The first five atom37 places (N, CA, C, CB, O) and aatype in JSON, in Angstrom:
{
  "aatype": [12, 10, 16, 9, 18, 8, 19, 14, 7, 16, 1, 7, 19, 1, 0, 9, 17, 10, 4, 6, 6, 10, 0, 10, 14, 18, 16, 19, 6, 0, 19, 3, 13, 15, 14, 6, 13, 1, 0, 15, 3, 15, 17, 1, 0, 12, 2, 14, 19, 7, 11, 19, 14, 19, 10, 1, 3, 15, 6, 8, 15, 15, 16, 3, 3, 13, 10, 12, 13, 6, 15, 7, 0, 12, 19, 5, 18, 9, 10, 3, 1, 18, 7, 2, 7],
  "atom_mask": [
    [1, 1, 1, 1, 1],
    [1, 1, 1, 1, 1],
    [1, 1, 1, 1, 1],
    [1, 1, 1, 1, 1],
    [1, 1, 1, 1, 1],
    [1, 1, 1, 1, 1],
    [1, 1, 1, 1, 1],
    [1, 1, 1, 1, 1],
    [1, 1, 1, 0, 1],
    [1, 1, 1, 1, 1],
    [1, 1, 1, 1, 1],
    [1, 1, 1, 0, 1],
    [1, 1, 1, 1, 1],
    [1, 1, 1, 1, 1],
    [1, 1, 1, 1, 1],
    [1, 1, 1, 1, 1],
    [1, 1, 1, 1, 1],
    [1, 1, 1, 1, 1],
    [1, 1, 1, 1, 1],
    [1, 1, 1, 1, 1],
    [1, 1, 1, 1, 1],
    [1, 1, 1, 1, 1],
    [1, 1, 1, 1, 1],
    [1, 1, 1, 1, 1],
    [1, 1, 1, 1, 1],
    [1, 1, 1, 1, 1],
    [1, 1, 1, 1, 1],
    [1, 1, 1, 1, 1],
    [1, 1, 1, 1, 1],
    [1, 1, 1, 1, 1],
    [1, 1, 1, 1, 1],
    [1, 1, 1, 1, 1],
    [1, 1, 1, 1, 1],
    [1, 1, 1, 1, 1],
    [1, 1, 1, 1, 1],
    [1, 1, 1, 1, 1],
    [1, 1, 1, 1, 1],
    [1, 1, 1, 1, 1],
    [1, 1, 1, 1, 1],
    [1, 1, 1, 1, 1],
    [1, 1, 1, 1, 1],
    [1, 1, 1, 1, 1],
    [1, 1, 1, 1, 1],
    [1, 1, 1, 1, 1],
    [1, 1, 1, 1, 1],
    [1, 1, 1, 1, 1],
    [1, 1, 1, 1, 1],
    [1, 1, 1, 1, 1],
    [1, 1, 1, 1, 1],
    [1, 1, 1, 0, 1],
    [1, 1, 1, 1, 1],
    [1, 1, 1, 1, 1],
    [1, 1, 1, 1, 1],
    [1, 1, 1, 1, 1],
    [1, 1, 1, 1, 1],
    [1, 1, 1, 1, 1],
    [1, 1, 1, 1, 1],
    [1, 1, 1, 1, 1],
    [1, 1, 1, 1, 1],
    [1, 1, 1, 1, 1],
    [1, 1, 1, 1, 1],
    [1, 1, 1, 1, 1],
    [1, 1, 1, 1, 1],
    [1, 1, 1, 1, 1],
    [1, 1, 1, 1, 1],
    [1, 1, 1, 1, 1],
    [1, 1, 1, 1, 1],
    [1, 1, 1, 1, 1],
    [1, 1, 1, 1, 1],
    [1, 1, 1, 1, 1],
    [1, 1, 1, 1, 1],
    [1, 1, 1, 0, 1],
    [1, 1, 1, 1, 1],
    [1, 1, 1, 1, 1],
    [1, 1, 1, 1, 1],
    [1, 1, 1, 1, 1],
    [1, 1, 1, 1, 1],
    [1, 1, 1, 1, 1],
    [1, 1, 1, 1, 1],
    [1, 1, 1, 1, 1],
    [1, 1, 1, 1, 1],
    [1, 1, 1, 1, 1],
    [1, 1, 1, 0, 1],
    [1, 1, 1, 1, 1],
    [1, 1, 1, 0, 1]
  ],
  "atom_positions": [
    [[109.19, 97.37, 120.41], [110.48, 97.19, 119.75], [110.93, 98.5, 119.13], [110.4, 96.08, 118.68], [110.15, 99.19, 118.48]],
    [[112.17, 98.83, 119.33], [112.74, 100.03, 118.74], [113.4, 99.67, 117.41], [113.76, 100.68, 119.7], [114.11, 98.67, 117.3]],
    [[113.16, 100.5, 116.42], [113.82, 100.37, 115.14], [114.51, 101.7, 114.86], [112.82, 99.99, 113.99], [113.9, 102.76, 114.95]],
    [[115.79, 101.62, 114.51], [116.56, 102.81, 114.2], [116.92, 102.76, 112.73], [117.85, 102.91, 115.09], [117.62, 101.86, 112.28]],
    [[116.43, 103.74, 111.99], [116.74, 103.86, 110.57], [118.02, 104.66, 110.48], [115.56, 104.53, 109.75], [118.06, 105.82, 110.89]],
    [[119.06, 104.05, 109.95], [120.43, 104.56, 110.15], [121.26, 104.44, 108.88], [121.1, 103.81, 111.28], [121.05, 103.56, 108.05]],
    [[122.21, 105.34, 108.76], [123.25, 105.29, 107.75], [124.58, 105.36, 108.5], [123.11, 106.46, 106.68], [124.77, 106.27, 109.32]],
    [[125.51, 104.44, 108.25], [126.81, 104.52, 108.93], [127.44, 105.9, 108.75], [127.76, 103.43, 108.39], [127.36, 106.51, 107.68]],
    [[128.06, 106.36, 109.82], [128.71, 107.67, 109.79], [127.79, 108.82, 110.13], [0.0, 0.0, 0.0], [128.2, 109.98, 110.07]],
    [[126.53, 108.52, 110.49], [125.6, 109.58, 110.88], [125.32, 109.47, 112.38], [124.28, 109.49, 110.06], [125.8, 108.55, 113.05]],
    [[124.55, 110.4, 112.88], [124.31, 110.47, 114.32], [123.35, 109.4, 114.84], [123.77, 111.82, 114.68], [123.06, 109.35, 116.04]],
    [[122.85, 108.56, 113.97], [122.03, 107.44, 114.42], [122.79, 106.54, 115.38], [0.0, 0.0, 0.0], [122.18, 105.81, 116.17]],
    [[124.11, 106.58, 115.31], [124.92, 105.77, 116.2], [124.67, 106.13, 117.67], [126.4, 105.93, 115.86], [124.89, 105.3, 118.55]],
    [[124.22, 107.34, 117.94], [123.93, 107.74, 119.33], [122.84, 106.85, 119.93], [123.51, 109.22, 119.39], [122.99, 106.34, 121.04]],
    [[121.75, 106.68, 119.2], [120.64, 105.85, 119.7], [121.06, 104.38, 119.75], [119.39, 106.02, 118.8], [120.68, 103.66, 120.67]],
    [[121.82, 103.93, 118.77], [122.3, 102.54, 118.76], [123.17, 102.29, 119.98], [123.09, 102.23, 117.45], [122.99, 101.31, 120.7]],
    [[124.1, 103.19, 120.22], [125.0, 103.06, 121.37], [124.21, 102.99, 122.67], [125.99, 104.24, 121.41], [124.49, 102.15, 123.53]],
    [[123.22, 103.87, 122.82], [122.43, 103.89, 124.05], [121.64, 102.59, 124.22], [121.47, 105.09, 124.05], [121.58, 102.06, 125.33]],
    [[121.06, 102.09, 123.16], [120.35, 100.8, 123.26], [121.29, 99.69, 123.7], [119.7, 100.44, 121.9], [120.92, 98.84, 124.51]],
    [[122.51, 99.7, 123.18], [123.51, 98.72, 123.61], [123.83, 98.89, 125.1], [124.81, 98.85, 122.77], [123.87, 97.91, 125.84]],
    [[124.05, 100.11, 125.52], [124.39, 100.38, 126.92], [123.27, 99.94, 127.87], [124.69, 101.86, 127.12], [123.54, 99.45, 128.97]],
    [[122.02, 100.14, 127.45], [120.87, 99.78, 128.29], [120.4, 98.34, 128.06], [119.72, 100.73, 128.02], [119.45, 97.89, 128.69]],
    [[121.07, 97.62, 127.16], [120.71, 96.24, 126.81], [119.25, 96.15, 126.35], [120.93, 95.3, 128.01], [118.53, 95.22, 126.71]],
    [[118.84, 97.12, 125.54], [117.48, 97.14, 125.0], [117.44, 96.39, 123.67], [116.98, 98.59, 124.83], [118.39, 96.48, 122.88]],
    [[116.36, 95.67, 123.42], [116.23, 95.07, 122.09], [115.91, 96.15, 121.06], [115.12, 93.97, 122.1], [115.09, 97.04, 121.31]],
    [[116.56, 96.07, 119.92], [116.34, 97.04, 118.86], [116.78, 96.42, 117.54], [117.1, 98.37, 119.13], [117.5, 95.42, 117.52]],
    [[116.34, 97.01, 116.46], [116.83, 96.62, 115.14], [117.31, 97.87, 114.43], [115.71, 95.89, 114.32], [116.88, 98.98, 114.72]],
    [[118.22, 97.66, 113.51], [118.73, 98.73, 112.69], [118.31, 98.46, 111.25], [120.29, 98.86, 112.81], [118.56, 97.38, 110.72]],
    [[117.69, 99.44, 110.65], [117.32, 99.37, 109.23], [118.23, 100.31, 108.46], [115.81, 99.74, 109.01], [118.3, 101.5, 108.75]],
    [[118.94, 99.75, 107.49], [119.81, 100.56, 106.65], [118.97, 101.45, 105.75], [120.77, 99.67, 105.81], [117.97, 101.0, 105.18]],
    [[119.38, 102.69, 105.62], [118.66, 103.67, 104.8], [119.53, 104.05, 103.61], [118.28, 104.93, 105.64], [120.74, 104.23, 103.73]],
    [[118.89, 104.17, 102.47], [119.55, 104.68, 101.27], [119.8, 106.17, 101.5], [118.69, 104.42, 99.97], [118.86, 106.93, 101.69]],
    [[121.06, 106.58, 101.47], [121.4, 107.97, 101.79], [121.34, 108.88, 100.56], [122.78, 108.03, 102.41], [121.71, 110.05, 100.63]],
    [[120.89, 108.34, 99.45], [120.83, 109.16, 98.24], [119.82, 110.29, 98.39], [120.48, 108.29, 97.01], [118.8, 110.13, 99.07]],
    [[120.08, 111.42, 97.77], [119.12, 112.54, 97.82], [117.75, 112.14, 97.27], [119.67, 113.74, 97.04], [116.72, 112.63, 97.74]],
    [[117.72, 111.27, 96.28], [116.44, 110.85, 95.7], [115.59, 110.11, 96.73], [116.68, 109.95, 94.47], [114.4, 110.38, 96.86]],
    [[116.22, 109.17, 97.45], [115.46, 108.44, 98.46], [115.0, 109.36, 99.58], [116.3, 107.3, 99.04], [113.85, 109.3, 100.01]],
    [[115.91, 110.21, 100.05], [115.56, 111.08, 101.17], [114.5, 112.12, 100.79], [116.8, 111.79, 101.69], [113.88, 112.72, 101.67]],
    [[114.3, 112.33, 99.5], [113.24, 113.24, 99.04], [111.95, 112.48, 98.72], [113.72, 114.01, 97.8], [110.94, 113.1, 98.38]],
    [[111.98, 111.16, 98.83], [110.81, 110.37, 98.45], [109.66, 110.56, 99.44], [111.18, 108.88, 98.38], [109.87, 110.9, 100.6]],
    [[108.46, 110.35, 98.95], [107.28, 110.49, 99.81], [107.32, 109.51, 100.97], [106.01, 110.27, 98.99], [106.92, 109.85, 102.08]],
    [[107.8, 108.28, 100.73], [107.81, 107.29, 101.8], [108.77, 107.69, 102.93], [108.22, 105.91, 101.24], [108.46, 107.52, 104.11]],
    [[109.94, 108.24, 102.56], [110.86, 108.69, 103.61], [110.36, 109.96, 104.28], [112.26, 108.93, 103.03], [110.45, 110.09, 105.5]],
    [[109.82, 110.88, 103.5], [109.31, 112.13, 104.08], [108.12, 111.88, 105.0], [108.9, 113.09, 102.96], [107.86, 112.7, 105.88]],
    [[107.41, 110.79, 104.82], [106.33, 110.44, 105.75], [106.91, 110.09, 107.12], [105.49, 109.25, 105.19], [106.25, 110.27, 108.15]],
    [[108.15, 109.58, 107.14], [108.81, 109.24, 108.4], [109.58, 110.42, 108.98], [109.74, 108.06, 108.2], [109.64, 110.6, 110.2]],
    [[110.16, 111.23, 108.1], [110.93, 112.39, 108.53], [110.71, 113.52, 107.53], [112.45, 112.04, 108.65], [111.31, 113.51, 106.46]],
    [[109.87, 114.46, 107.86], [109.49, 115.53, 106.93], [110.66, 116.36, 106.4], [108.52, 116.43, 107.58], [110.55, 116.96, 105.33]],
    [[111.77, 116.42, 107.13], [112.91, 117.18, 106.65], [113.88, 116.33, 105.83], [113.64, 117.81, 107.81], [114.85, 116.85, 105.29]],
    [[113.63, 115.02, 105.75], [114.4, 114.14, 104.89], [115.75, 113.71, 105.43], [0.0, 0.0, 0.0], [116.57, 113.18, 104.67]],
    [[116.0, 113.92, 106.7], [117.31, 113.57, 107.26], [117.3, 112.2, 107.92], [117.75, 114.62, 108.27], [116.26, 111.58, 108.08]],
    [[118.48, 111.75, 108.3], [118.7, 110.49, 108.99], [119.31, 110.84, 110.34], [119.62, 109.51, 108.15], [120.13, 111.76, 110.4]],
    [[118.97, 110.18, 111.4], [118.21, 108.95, 111.58], [116.73, 109.2, 111.89], [118.83, 108.13, 112.68], [116.28, 110.34, 112.06]],
    [[116.01, 108.09, 111.96], [114.62, 108.08, 112.43], [114.5, 106.93, 113.42], [113.59, 107.93, 111.23], [115.09, 105.87, 113.24]],
    [[113.75, 107.16, 114.47], [113.48, 106.14, 115.48], [112.0, 105.79, 115.42], [113.89, 106.62, 116.91], [111.15, 106.68, 115.4]],
    [[111.71, 104.5, 115.39], [110.33, 104.01, 115.46], [110.2, 103.17, 116.73], [109.93, 103.17, 114.18], [110.99, 102.25, 116.96]],
    [[109.21, 103.49, 117.55], [108.91, 102.7, 118.74], [107.55, 102.08, 118.52], [108.95, 103.56, 120.05], [106.52, 102.76, 118.61]],
    [[107.54, 100.79, 118.24], [106.27, 100.12, 117.94], [105.53, 99.69, 119.19], [106.51, 98.92, 117.06], [104.43, 99.14, 119.1]],
    [[106.1, 99.94, 120.36], [105.41, 99.62, 121.61], [104.98, 100.87, 122.36], [106.3, 98.77, 122.5], [104.61, 100.82, 123.53]],
    [[105.03, 102.0, 121.67], [104.68, 103.27, 122.31], [103.22, 103.31, 122.72], [104.98, 104.44, 121.38], [102.88, 103.76, 123.81]],
    [[102.35, 102.82, 121.84], [100.92, 102.78, 122.17], [100.33, 101.53, 121.55], [100.18, 104.07, 121.65], [100.99, 100.85, 120.75]],
    [[99.15, 101.23, 121.89], [98.51, 100.01, 121.38], [98.02, 100.18, 119.96], [97.35, 99.61, 122.28], [97.7, 99.18, 119.3]],
    [[97.95, 101.41, 119.46], [97.37, 101.61, 118.14], [98.35, 102.13, 117.09], [96.24, 102.56, 118.24], [98.27, 101.72, 115.94]],
    [[99.26, 102.99, 117.46], [100.14, 103.62, 116.49], [101.59, 103.51, 116.9], [99.77, 105.07, 116.31], [101.93, 103.56, 118.08]],
    [[102.46, 103.34, 115.9], [103.89, 103.43, 116.15], [104.26, 104.89, 116.39], [104.71, 102.84, 114.97], [103.62, 105.8, 115.86]],
    [[105.26, 105.1, 117.18], [105.77, 106.43, 117.47], [107.02, 106.65, 116.64], [106.06, 106.61, 119.0], [107.95, 105.85, 116.69]],
    [[107.05, 107.72, 115.87], [108.2, 108.06, 115.05], [108.8, 109.37, 115.54], [107.8, 108.17, 113.56], [108.09, 110.29, 115.93]],
    [[110.13, 109.43, 115.51], [110.78, 110.69, 115.82], [112.1, 110.77, 115.09], [110.99, 110.84, 117.35], [112.69, 109.76, 114.7]],
    [[112.56, 111.99, 114.9], [113.88, 112.22, 114.33], [114.59, 113.24, 115.2], [113.79, 112.69, 112.85], [113.97, 113.86, 116.07]],
    [[115.87, 113.42, 114.96], [116.78, 114.26, 115.75], [117.4, 113.39, 116.83], [116.04, 115.5, 116.37], [116.75, 113.01, 117.81]],
    [[118.66, 113.07, 116.64], [119.33, 112.07, 117.46], [119.39, 112.42, 118.95], [120.73, 111.86, 116.94], [119.27, 111.53, 119.79]],
    [[119.57, 113.68, 119.28], [119.58, 114.07, 120.69], [118.24, 113.83, 121.36], [0.0, 0.0, 0.0], [118.19, 113.37, 122.5]],
    [[117.18, 114.12, 120.66], [115.83, 113.87, 121.19], [115.58, 112.37, 121.33], [114.76, 114.5, 120.27], [114.92, 111.93, 122.27]],
    [[116.11, 111.59, 120.39], [115.96, 110.13, 120.48], [116.62, 109.6, 121.75], [116.58, 109.45, 119.24], [116.04, 108.78, 122.46]],
    [[117.81, 110.07, 122.02], [118.53, 109.64, 123.23], [117.71, 109.99, 124.47], [119.94, 110.29, 123.3], [117.56, 109.16, 125.37]],
    [[117.2, 111.19, 124.54], [116.4, 111.59, 125.7], [115.14, 110.75, 125.82], [116.04, 113.07, 125.62], [114.76, 110.34, 126.91]],
    [[114.47, 110.49, 124.7], [113.26, 109.67, 124.69], [113.57, 108.26, 125.21], [112.66, 109.59, 123.26], [112.85, 107.74, 126.06]],
    [[114.64, 107.65, 124.69], [114.98, 106.29, 125.12], [115.29, 106.28, 126.62], [116.2, 105.75, 124.32], [114.85, 105.38, 127.33]],
    [[116.03, 107.25, 127.09], [116.33, 107.32, 128.53], [115.07, 107.49, 129.35], [117.29, 108.47, 128.82], [114.88, 106.8, 130.36]],
    [[114.18, 108.4, 128.93], [112.95, 108.65, 129.67], [112.05, 107.42, 129.69], [112.2, 109.83, 129.08], [111.47, 107.08, 130.72]],
    [[111.93, 106.77, 128.56], [110.97, 105.66, 128.43], [111.53, 104.33, 128.94], [110.54, 105.51, 126.98], [110.8, 103.54, 129.54]],
    [[112.8, 104.07, 128.7], [113.35, 102.75, 128.97], [114.55, 102.75, 129.92], [113.76, 102.13, 127.68], [115.09, 101.68, 130.21]],
    [[114.96, 103.9, 130.41], [116.18, 103.98, 131.21], [116.04, 103.6, 132.67], [0.0, 0.0, 0.0], [117.05, 103.45, 133.36]],
    [[114.83, 103.43, 133.15], [114.59, 103.04, 134.54], [115.3, 103.96, 135.53], [115.05, 101.6, 134.77], [115.89, 103.52, 136.52]],
    [[115.23, 105.24, 135.24], [115.78, 106.24, 136.15], [117.27, 106.34, 136.07], [0.0, 0.0, 0.0], [117.87, 107.15, 136.79]]
  ]
}
């Protein structure tokens, strides 16, 4: 399952749009865009630079979730992994 941590008006919409186009199941988790939250240890564990969006793929491996940030890379990852050519 793909989870996209997103704030409206940010580039997370790229991954959301692609999931819609490919009819992939996904969820969107709203992120607090405040500087305090983005500087928090819990958010920095997901994205060391503190930016939005973040993509979590919980089906990447049998043991660990796969996390990534940078919306262009997310789009390429989704296409490579789930785009069926």
